[in-house]
N, C-alpha and C positions, 0 to 999 in steps of 0.2 A: 662193703656198704658205701654208698655215695651220700653226700650231703643232700638235704632237701633243697636243691637248687637246680631246677629243671633245665635252665640254659646251660649249666655246667654238665649235666647228665648227657644231654644230646650233643653238646659241643665236643666233649671228650670222646663220645662214641664215634662221631664223625672223624676225628683225628685218628682214632684207632683203626677205623675202617680203611682210611686212606693209607695207613701204615701197614696194611696187610692182615689185620685181625678181622674177626667177624663178631663184633660185640652184640650182645642182647641186653638191652637196658630196660628198666621199668620206670614209668611215671605212675605213681600210685593211684592218682585220679586224673582222668582225662581233663577234668575241669581246670587242673593246674598245669596243663601243658603250655599254656599261653606265655609264661615267662621265657620259654624256649622257642617261641613261634618264629622269631626272626631267623634262627638257624633252620627251622623246619619248613619255612616257606621259601627263603632266599638261597640258602647255602647247600643244605643236604640234598634235596631232590634235584637240584639243577646241575650238580657236579658233572655227571656224565655228559649232559648237553653242552655245558660250558667248555668242556675239555675236548669236545669232538669225539667222545668215546675213549679217550686215552686214560681217563680216571673213572673208577667206579667207587661206590660207597655202600658196600654190603653190610648192612646193620639192621637190627630189628628193635623197634621201640614198642614194648608192651604197654598198653594203656587200659586201665580199668575204668569202665564207663557204666552209665545207665542208672535208672531209678528203681522205683518200687521198693525202696529200702528205708524210706523216711530219712533220707540223707540231706534234704533241703537243697537250696539253689547251688551250692558249691561242691556237692558230692553226688550229683544225679544227672549230669549232662550227657547227652549223646552228641558228639561233635564230628561224626564221620563226614558230613557234608562239607565242612570247612576244609578237611584234608583231602577229600576226593576232588576238590576244586583246585588242588595244587598239583600241577604236572610233575611226574617223577616218582611219586610215592606209589607203592603197591599196598593195598589195604585188605586185610583179612578180618572177618567178623563171625566167628563160629557160634553155633547154637548148642553144641553138645561136646562132651569130652573127647570122643573119638575124632571128631573133626578138628578140635583144638590141637590134638596131638599131631595129626597128619599135616595140618596147615603150618604149624610152627616149625616142624622139622623141615618142611619144604622151604619156608621163609629163611631158615638159617643157611640154605644152600644157594640162594639166589644172589645175583650180583647187584641188585638194586635195593634201595632202602625200603623197608616194610614197616607199616604201622599195624600192630596186631591188637585189635580191640577185644577185651574180655568183659562181658557183662557181669557185674558183680551179683546181680539178682539170679544168675544161673549157677553160681557157685553152690556146692553142697545140696543141689536139688536132685531128687531121685530121678526125675525125668531127663536130667542131663547126663546121667551115667550111661556108659556103654562098656561092653567087654574090651579088655586090653587087646589091641590089634597086632601087637608085635613090635619089635625094636625097629624094623625097617619100614614101617607104615608111613607112606607119603601121600598127600592129596595135592594134585596140581592146582595152581591158581587159575581162576577163570572158568571153572567147571562147577555149575550148580548141582545141587542134590535134589532129586525127585523124592520128596518126602511121602507124598500120597498121590496116587493116580486118580484122575477124575475126568469128567466129560462135560460138565455144565458150566463151570467157571474156573478161573485160575487165580490163585492167591500167590503173589510174589512177596517174599519177606526175607528177613535175616535177623540174627541175634535173638532177642527176647520175643520177637514177633512170631517166631516159628511155632512155639508151643501154643500160642493163642490161635493161630490159624489151624493147627492140628485139631484142637478142641472144637473150634467152630465147624470144621469139616465133619467131625464125628457127630456133632449135634444136628447139623443139617441133613446128614445121611439118615439118621434115625428118625427125626421128626418131620422132615420135609421131603425126603426122597431125593435130595439134591446131591449130586456127585461133584465135589470140589477138589481140584488138583492143587497141591501145595508144593511150591518151589522154594527151597532154601538156597539163597545165592552163595553163601559161604565166603566169597570174596567180592568186594565192591569195586575194586580196581585190580585186575581187569574184571569186568562184569560179563556174565554169560548171557548176552542178549539173544544168542541163538536159541537157548533153552526157553527163554521168556517168550519169544515170538512164536516158536513152534507150539508151545502150549496154548497161547492165546488163539492162534489160528485153528486149533483143534476145538477149544471150548467156546470161543466167541465172546467171552466176558473176562475182565481183568480187575482184580482188587490188589492194591499195593498197600501193605501194612508195615509201618515202622514206628519206632518210639520217638525219634527226633521230631522237632517241630514241623508242622505241615508246610508252612510257608517257606519256600526255598529248599525244601527237603529233596532227597534223592528220589522220592516217589514221583515228583514232578518230572524229573529227567526220564524215568522209566515210562511214565504215562505218555510223554512226548514221543519217545521212540516207538511205543506201541501204536500211537495215533498216526505216526508218520510211515510206519512200515507194515502195519497189520490192520489198517483202517477198514479195508474191504471185508475183513472177517469179523468185525465187531458187531454184536447185536445189542450193545448197551454202552453208555459212556464209561470210560475208565474211572474207577472209584478209588479214593485214597482214604486211609485211616491213619492218623498220626496224633502227636501231642498238640495241644492248643498253643497259641502264640503267647507263652508265659513262662517265667522261670518256675522251676519245680518247688512247690511249697514244702515246709516242714510238716504241717498238720496232715495227718493221714487222710482225712476227708477231702482236703483241698488237693493233695497229691493225686488222689484217685480221680478228682475232677479234671485235672490237667493232663495226666498221662492216659494213653489209650487203654481201655479196659477190655476184658474178655467180652462183655456185652457189646461194646462198640464194634469189635471185629465181627462177632457173630451176626449182629443186626445188619451191619453193612453188607456182609456176604448174602444174607437172606434177601435183603432188598434188591441187591444186584441180580440175584437169581430170578427174582419175580419181575424184573423190568420187562 
């Protein structure tokens, strides 16, 4: 057990990684990763680059993140954008148990540092469960999962957004006759832009759904890449669904008003299909 000192947790892990170990450490809440941010921004991800490839830093930092649990502003944050904007980190963000196993086993075998996000709202959920895949099950980084095939629009998502997009796709299929393709990115760095672009070129419409705040979120990066590389195939503007520009409140009614709801995702998809 380590002390509740995030700078020490990641700092010691870096030293162990340089010394030949492959540490896997945990920061209990991503909201409290910031005391260790100097190491996580300046020291750990830059080591291979600074040493011209002579040194590596193979370590995994597990971070529990996300809301919908009435955790308030300090136990509900989604901080993937901050770390995705830091060169050198690989970032995994699974949406279910089988992907979590395959990705973390792969992470432990990589030579670069990995941030492994675990959404606490997905723990102990029936829809997150999957059959045990076996001891040697690995998932490569940078390969998205096709959750549901469709032809009318594409939903790109990760983490807690996957189940909401799945439910939206089912409702649209039953009530509107709309076929929505759902892509679970699984890793954010590297990101499977090939899968995103191939799907959008097929469907002509794109919805990006994530739990982090809309402004400056990864949805903007994805939308820009779609606009830049698949513009000729688009039949509608790229649509984003995300949290409002606000901290996550404690009160359940206010938390529900800030974080993207099932209705937000479903309505956005329906409006996009009708565009």
